[in-house]
Each structure stands twice: as structure tokens, then as C-alpha cells.
GUSETI-266483 format. One record per residue (C-alpha): residue number from 1; x, y, z. Coordinates in steps of 0.02 Angstrom, whole numbers, plus 50000, padded with zeros to 5 digits. Example, Ala and Ser with C-alpha at 12.3 -4.5 7.8 and 13.67 -1.06 7.14 Angstrom:
BEGIN
+------+-------+-------+-------+
| mimi |     X |     Y |     Z |
+------+-------+-------+-------+
|    1 | 50615 | 49775 | 50390 |
|    2 | 50684 | 49947 | 50357 |
+------+-------+-------+-------+
***
This chain:
BEGIN
+------+-------+-------+-------+
| mimi |     X |     Y |     Z |
+------+-------+-------+-------+
|    1 | 46821 | 55219 | 45831 |
|    2 | 46657 | 55134 | 45854 |
|    3 | 46525 | 55175 | 45995 |
|    4 | 46571 | 55004 | 46102 |
|    5 | 46757 | 55043 | 46089 |
|    6 | 46743 | 55228 | 46143 |
|    7 | 46633 | 55162 | 46285 |
|    8 | 46765 | 55040 | 46340 |
|    9 | 46901 | 55182 | 46320 |
|   10 | 46840 | 55300 | 46476 |
|   11 | 46977 | 55365 | 46567 |
|   12 | 46968 | 55299 | 46748 |
|   13 | 46999 | 55476 | 46807 |
|   14 | 46855 | 55568 | 46734 |
|   15 | 46742 | 55424 | 46764 |
|   16 | 46788 | 55425 | 46949 |
|   17 | 46739 | 55607 | 46953 |
|   18 | 46581 | 55587 | 46877 |
|   19 | 46531 | 55460 | 46998 |
|   20 | 46583 | 55568 | 47124 |
|   21 | 46461 | 55699 | 47055 |
|   22 | 46317 | 55589 | 47043 |
|   23 | 46350 | 55496 | 47212 |
|   24 | 46351 | 55664 | 47304 |
|   25 | 46191 | 55722 | 47220 |
|   26 | 46115 | 55548 | 47253 |
|   27 | 46175 | 55549 | 47434 |
|   28 | 46102 | 55715 | 47480 |
|   29 | 45937 | 55686 | 47411 |
|   30 | 45931 | 55528 | 47504 |
|   31 | 46006 | 55627 | 47662 |
|   32 | 45848 | 55758 | 47653 |
|   33 | 45720 | 55623 | 47631 |
|   34 | 45784 | 55520 | 47783 |
|   35 | 45782 | 55690 | 47889 |
|   36 | 45614 | 55722 | 47818 |
|   37 | 45561 | 55546 | 47879 |
|   38 | 45644 | 55569 | 48056 |
|   39 | 45568 | 55750 | 48071 |
|   40 | 45381 | 55688 | 48040 |
|   41 | 45413 | 55560 | 48167 |
|   42 | 45484 | 55695 | 48295 |
|   43 | 45368 | 55837 | 48258 |
|   44 | 45352 | 55869 | 48451 |
|   45 | 45523 | 55935 | 48451 |
|   46 | 45564 | 55984 | 48272 |
|   47 | 45477 | 56138 | 48185 |
|   48 | 45467 | 56041 | 48010 |
|   49 | 45388 | 56128 | 47864 |
|   50 | 45228 | 56028 | 47803 |
|   51 | 45090 | 56065 | 47670 |
|   52 | 44941 | 56145 | 47752 |
|   53 | 44795 | 56028 | 47796 |
|   54 | 44695 | 56163 | 47726 |
|   55 | 44684 | 56234 | 47557 |
|   56 | 44861 | 56248 | 47480 |
|   57 | 44938 | 56409 | 47430 |
|   58 | 45090 | 56447 | 47334 |
|   59 | 45204 | 56403 | 47478 |
|   60 | 45133 | 56241 | 47498 |
|   61 | 45144 | 56195 | 47319 |
|   62 | 45322 | 56237 | 47316 |
|   63 | 45362 | 56128 | 47456 |
|   64 | 45274 | 55984 | 47383 |
|   65 | 45369 | 56009 | 47209 |
|   66 | 45548 | 56029 | 47303 |
|   67 | 45487 | 55861 | 47408 |
|   68 | 45439 | 55765 | 47233 |
|   69 | 45598 | 55858 | 47150 |
|   70 | 45725 | 55792 | 47288 |
|   71 | 45635 | 55616 | 47282 |
|   72 | 45643 | 55595 | 47099 |
|   73 | 45828 | 55635 | 47100 |
|   74 | 45877 | 55520 | 47236 |
|   75 | 45760 | 55377 | 47156 |
|   76 | 45808 | 55382 | 46972 |
|   77 | 45999 | 55438 | 46961 |
|   78 | 46078 | 55275 | 47019 |
|   79 | 45981 | 55197 | 46881 |
|   80 | 46043 | 55318 | 46755 |
|   81 | 46228 | 55295 | 46790 |
|   82 | 46257 | 55171 | 46662 |
|   83 | 46194 | 55284 | 46520 |
|   84 | 46284 | 55426 | 46594 |
|   85 | 46444 | 55328 | 46593 |
|   86 | 46416 | 55281 | 46402 |
|   87 | 46398 | 55450 | 46351 |
|   88 | 46549 | 55517 | 46435 |
|   89 | 46687 | 55432 | 46332 |
|   90 | 46593 | 55446 | 46164 |
|   91 | 46580 | 55639 | 46177 |
|   92 | 46775 | 55632 | 46219 |
|   93 | 46806 | 55538 | 46054 |
|   94 | 46695 | 55656 | 45958 |
|   95 | 46783 | 55821 | 46036 |
|   96 | 46667 | 55874 | 46178 |
|   97 | 46732 | 55892 | 46354 |
|   98 | 46687 | 55729 | 46440 |
|   99 | 46644 | 55798 | 46612 |
|  100 | 46535 | 55935 | 46526 |
|  101 | 46439 | 55808 | 46422 |
|  102 | 46401 | 55710 | 46576 |
|  103 | 46331 | 55851 | 46666 |
|  104 | 46234 | 55903 | 46503 |
|  105 | 46167 | 55733 | 46485 |
|  106 | 46119 | 55718 | 46670 |
|  107 | 46044 | 55896 | 46668 |
|  108 | 45929 | 55835 | 46533 |
|  109 | 45885 | 55678 | 46610 |
|  110 | 45837 | 55773 | 46769 |
|  111 | 45738 | 55904 | 46679 |
|  112 | 45619 | 55779 | 46632 |
|  113 | 45594 | 55715 | 46815 |
|  114 | 45573 | 55891 | 46862 |
|  115 | 45431 | 55906 | 46744 |
|  116 | 45360 | 55764 | 46810 |
|  117 | 45373 | 55823 | 46986 |
|  118 | 45282 | 55971 | 46944 |
|  119 | 45149 | 55851 | 46854 |
|  120 | 45140 | 55746 | 47032 |
|  121 | 45130 | 55912 | 47124 |
|  122 | 44976 | 55959 | 47040 |
|  123 | 44898 | 55774 | 47047 |
|  124 | 44943 | 55785 | 47235 |
|  125 | 44853 | 55963 | 47243 |
|  126 | 44709 | 55901 | 47163 |
|  127 | 44685 | 55739 | 47270 |
|  128 | 44716 | 55853 | 47429 |
|  129 | 44585 | 55980 | 47373 |
|  130 | 44463 | 55832 | 47350 |
|  131 | 44487 | 55760 | 47517 |
|  132 | 44556 | 55613 | 47440 |
|  133 | 44728 | 55609 | 47544 |
|  134 | 44749 | 55585 | 47721 |
|  135 | 44860 | 55690 | 47827 |
|  136 | 45011 | 55568 | 47803 |
|  137 | 45014 | 55598 | 47619 |
|  138 | 44927 | 55440 | 47555 |
|  139 | 44758 | 55387 | 47481 |
|  140 | 44616 | 55412 | 47603 |
|  141 | 44487 | 55275 | 47532 |
|  142 | 44530 | 55089 | 47499 |
|  143 | 44454 | 55127 | 47326 |
|  144 | 44565 | 55255 | 47264 |
|  145 | 44723 | 55144 | 47345 |
|  146 | 44658 | 54983 | 47253 |
|  147 | 44625 | 55072 | 47091 |
|  148 | 44812 | 55137 | 47085 |
|  149 | 44878 | 54989 | 47141 |
|  150 | 44791 | 54896 | 47004 |
|  151 | 44830 | 55032 | 46877 |
|  152 | 45011 | 55023 | 46898 |
|  153 | 45014 | 54836 | 46903 |
|  154 | 44923 | 54849 | 46714 |
|  155 | 45047 | 54961 | 46663 |
|  156 | 45190 | 54853 | 46721 |
|  157 | 45122 | 54735 | 46605 |
|  158 | 45096 | 54844 | 46458 |
|  159 | 45177 | 54858 | 46288 |
|  160 | 45229 | 55037 | 46326 |
|  161 | 45310 | 54991 | 46480 |
|  162 | 45405 | 54859 | 46399 |
|  163 | 45461 | 54961 | 46254 |
|  164 | 45517 | 55107 | 46369 |
|  165 | 45616 | 54985 | 46486 |
|  166 | 45689 | 54904 | 46338 |
|  167 | 45766 | 55076 | 46279 |
|  168 | 45817 | 55102 | 46462 |
|  169 | 45916 | 54924 | 46487 |
|  170 | 46030 | 54953 | 46349 |
|  171 | 46156 | 55106 | 46338 |
|  172 | 46234 | 55058 | 46187 |
|  173 | 46071 | 55022 | 46078 |
|  174 | 46004 | 55196 | 46144 |
|  175 | 46160 | 55287 | 46087 |
|  176 | 46167 | 55200 | 45924 |
|  177 | 45990 | 55254 | 45874 |
|  178 | 45995 | 55422 | 45972 |
|  179 | 46161 | 55503 | 45965 |
|  180 | 46174 | 55691 | 45938 |
|  181 | 46341 | 55775 | 45933 |
|  182 | 46371 | 55945 | 46017 |
|  183 | 46331 | 56011 | 46196 |
|  184 | 46138 | 56043 | 46134 |
|  185 | 46148 | 55874 | 46065 |
|  186 | 46206 | 55789 | 46224 |
|  187 | 46076 | 55886 | 46329 |
|  188 | 45936 | 55833 | 46210 |
|  189 | 45985 | 55645 | 46218 |
|  190 | 45980 | 55664 | 46423 |
|  191 | 45792 | 55734 | 46385 |
|  192 | 45751 | 55596 | 46271 |
|  193 | 45829 | 55472 | 46394 |
|  194 | 45733 | 55545 | 46530 |
|  195 | 45569 | 55532 | 46435 |
|  196 | 45601 | 55351 | 46403 |
|  197 | 45638 | 55335 | 46582 |
|  198 | 45478 | 55429 | 46647 |
|  199 | 45387 | 55314 | 46516 |
|  200 | 45465 | 55161 | 46606 |
|  201 | 45449 | 55206 | 46784 |
|  202 | 45280 | 55331 | 46806 |
|  203 | 45165 | 55183 | 46854 |
|  204 | 45275 | 55143 | 46988 |
|  205 | 45287 | 55318 | 47063 |
|  206 | 45116 | 55343 | 47048 |
|  207 | 45103 | 55209 | 47189 |
|  208 | 45170 | 55330 | 47321 |
|  209 | 44991 | 55409 | 47319 |
|  210 | 44933 | 55249 | 47367 |
|  211 | 45070 | 55193 | 47490 |
|  212 | 45124 | 55360 | 47553 |
|  213 | 45223 | 55500 | 47459 |
|  214 | 45341 | 55523 | 47598 |
|  215 | 45345 | 55334 | 47663 |
|  216 | 45526 | 55324 | 47670 |
|  217 | 45516 | 55122 | 47659 |
|  218 | 45410 | 55118 | 47499 |
|  219 | 45528 | 55251 | 47411 |
|  220 | 45673 | 55130 | 47447 |
|  221 | 45580 | 54989 | 47401 |
|  222 | 45527 | 55067 | 47231 |
|  223 | 45693 | 55137 | 47199 |
|  224 | 45764 | 54961 | 47219 |
|  225 | 45635 | 54891 | 47095 |
|  226 | 45670 | 55029 | 46973 |
|  227 | 45853 | 54993 | 46969 |
|  228 | 45853 | 54809 | 46953 |
|  229 | 45718 | 54822 | 46812 |
|  230 | 45854 | 54917 | 46720 |
|  231 | 46022 | 54835 | 46759 |
|  232 | 45977 | 54644 | 46794 |
|  233 | 45973 | 54506 | 46674 |
|  234 | 45800 | 54473 | 46730 |
|  235 | 45739 | 54649 | 46730 |
|  236 | 45585 | 54618 | 46610 |
|  237 | 45532 | 54480 | 46717 |
|  238 | 45541 | 54575 | 46864 |
|  239 | 45431 | 54715 | 46786 |
|  240 | 45294 | 54576 | 46739 |
|  241 | 45305 | 54485 | 46897 |
|  242 | 45282 | 54645 | 47004 |
|  243 | 45136 | 54691 | 46878 |
|  244 | 45048 | 54535 | 46934 |
|  245 | 45089 | 54562 | 47118 |
|  246 | 45013 | 54730 | 47103 |
|  247 | 44858 | 54680 | 47012 |
|  248 | 44824 | 54555 | 47146 |
|  249 | 44859 | 54655 | 47290 |
|  250 | 44754 | 54803 | 47210 |
|  251 | 44618 | 54674 | 47187 |
|  252 | 44621 | 54621 | 47375 |
|  253 | 44611 | 54802 | 47434 |
|  254 | 44455 | 54829 | 47319 |
|  255 | 44389 | 54678 | 47392 |
|  256 | 44383 | 54752 | 47565 |
|  257 | 44564 | 54689 | 47622 |
|  258 | 44705 | 54817 | 47709 |
+------+-------+-------+-------+
***
């Protein structure tokens, strides 16, 4: 049986179980983000753990990493679901337990985003140490904010972005070229899909340094853009349109706008 037929043959029960697991993980991540957003607005009544405004130690770095890791999970898992559902029935046909395959693939995928979270934490630490981030965790100067906006816009228009987005938009094409048998092979496929996804979306994630790392409204907007880029017929045009918009916004900020 071919890959396309295997995808269509996915049992409804196992698909529902995988969907439930991913939904619980996604909703738990967003519940954390919602609580953090609420707590930041009510710090007079909530004893909320926050990174220090002075020099960071291990505890501060751990807290910021956890924030990024949970945020990346909530933002990126919904857009990965079509690929996860494509892996499961093929693994079943080839003799790998479908639920286990879905978990392994998702684990590989999220491992890449955890690595990205480590890098984002180090970048934020550097910006904090250089006094380039404000207390509400966003760029403290118009120069930095404008450059971040413009750079993200330019990346949205780049050939690298388009190449990675193309791989993310077609589960069938990805699996035809990247398929690996076995449990380790499934995990590696998750790693490779995560790498393409990171290549597609890291510029949008970098916008949070300009707009506010814990600005829930912008986190939600970026999450929706990422999802629409990957699953809608006009996703490529959305990427290009958002790129033009971000370049214009960055230029406006650099020229003295707010």
C-alpha cells in the first residue's frame, strides 16, 4: 500500500487518541501562558516567580527557559498536527505501533523546539545583560525593535523561509522524501520536521523580543500566522504579505514612529 493510501487508512480510534493527547498538551501550555499573563497584571495579589531585574543566575535562566519551552509547545504543536496524523497510519502499516510512532515523532519535533528555547533564553540573557530589554521583557530601544521587525520581515521573503515553509506545508511530500522505518527513524523524522519548522518560523518567534516575550496578544497573533501559513492554500502569500508589512513597520519604528 502506498503512503497516500496509508494516510487515508488511519483508524478513527487511534487518531482520536493522538488528537486528545496533543490537545491536552497544547491546552495545558496555553493555560500556563494565560495564568502568567493574568499574574503579571495582578502582581499585587500574586507572588509570581519572575526573572531578576539584576544580573541573572541559574534560577533566572531556568525560569526563562521554562517560559520559552512551554510557549513554543503551545504555539507550534497545532501546526504540527497534520504531519503527526500522517506519520501514524504509515507506521501502523509498516509494523510500528501507531500511538508510539506519534509520540516518538512529536518528541523529536518538540526536541528541536526545546533546543530553540535554549538559544532564545541565551539571547534574552544577552539582551538583558546589555540593558537592551525592559522590565516587561521587550526591546528597550526603538533601534533594536525596528531592526528586529525589519529583519523578521526580510526573512519572511527569503528563499530559505520559502523552502522550509514548502516542506512544512505538505506532509505527503515530506514523508515521501524523509521516511525512516523503526522507532529511532520515527524520532529522527520528528527532528527533521522540527528543523524545517524552526527554519520556517524562527524569524516570527524573534519578533517577541521586539513586541514582548510574554505579550500574550502577540503570542496568539504569531501562533495564528504560523498555523495559517502552513495549512491554508494562500499560506505562501501570507508569509510574503506579512514580510512586507513587517519591513514597513520596522522602517516606521526606525524613523521615529511608535
